Every structure is written in structure tokens, then in C-alpha cells.
C-alpha positions in Angstrom: 10.2 164.4 -169.7 11.7 166.2 -173.3 9.4 167.4 -175.9 8.8 166.0 -179.6 11.1 168.6 -180.7 13.9 167.9 -178.2 13.8 164.5 -178.4 14.7 165.8 -182.2 17.0 167.4 -181.8 18.7 165.0 -179.3 18.5 162.0 -182.1 20.3 164.0 -184.6 22.6 166.1 -182.9 23.6 161.9 -181.5 24.2 161.2 -185.8 25.6 164.0 -186.3 28.4 163.6 -183.5 28.7 159.5 -184.6 29.1 160.7 -188.4 31.7 163.6 -187.8 33.9 161.6 -184.8 33.7 158.7 -187.9 34.7 161.1 -190.1 32.0 160.8 -192.9 30.2 163.5 -194.5 26.7 163.7 -195.1 26.7 163.4 -198.9 28.3 159.7 -198.2 25.9 159.2 -195.0 23.1 159.9 -197.4 24.4 158.2 -199.9 24.7 154.9 -197.8 21.1 155.0 -196.7 19.4 155.6 -199.7 19.0 160.0 -199.2 19.1 162.5 -200.0 21.9 165.1 -197.8 19.4 167.3 -197.6 17.4 165.0 -195.8 20.1 164.1 -193.1 20.8 167.7 -192.5 17.2 167.7 -191.7 17.2 165.0 -189.2 20.9 166.3 -187.6 19.3 169.9 -186.9 16.1 168.4 -185.2 13.8 168.9 -188.4 12.9 166.4 -189.5 11.1 163.4 -187.8 12.6 160.9 -188.9 11.5 157.2 -189.5 12.3 154.0 -187.2 13.4 152.2 -190.2 15.3 155.2 -191.6 16.7 155.9 -187.8 17.3 151.6 -188.0 19.6 152.0 -191.6 21.3 155.7 -190.0 22.1 153.1 -187.1 23.4 150.1 -189.1 25.6 152.2 -191.3 27.4 153.9 -188.5 28.0 150.6 -186.7 25.9 151.2 -183.0 23.5 150.1 -181.4 20.3 153.2 -181.6 19.0 153.5 -178.3 23.1 155.3 -178.9 20.7 157.4 -180.8 18.4 158.9 -177.9 21.5 159.1 -175.1 21.1 162.8 -173.6 
């Protein structure tokens, strides 16, 4: 089983991959989610334990099922 840091890195990495595949900047994602670019950067680098509500918001913006963010 992955430890906490591994899970944060997996989720952040998936958010980054999906965001980039949609040619969306961190600034654009942050604006649409109502957070700062720095917040998005911390999530994508696995340095922030994102809340379920913010994770849901980001999944909706990226138009993916939230479970896709946990795929390894």
C-alpha cells in the first residue's frame, strides 16, 4: 500500500498530466478553481494534502472522474 506522500504525488502528477493534455495553465486551473497558482503547484508536486472538496472541484474543471486522479 502506498504511503501518504506517494498518494499525494500520484494525485498531483495525474492532475498535472491531465491539465497539460488539455493545454491548460496552472493559472487558468487556479482561476477556475478559485485558488492560487501556488496552491495548484503544491498539489501537482505532492506537497499539499488537498481536501476532497477541492479535489472534486478540480476533477469537474478538468472534466474527469475523480477516481482517475488516483490511478497509478
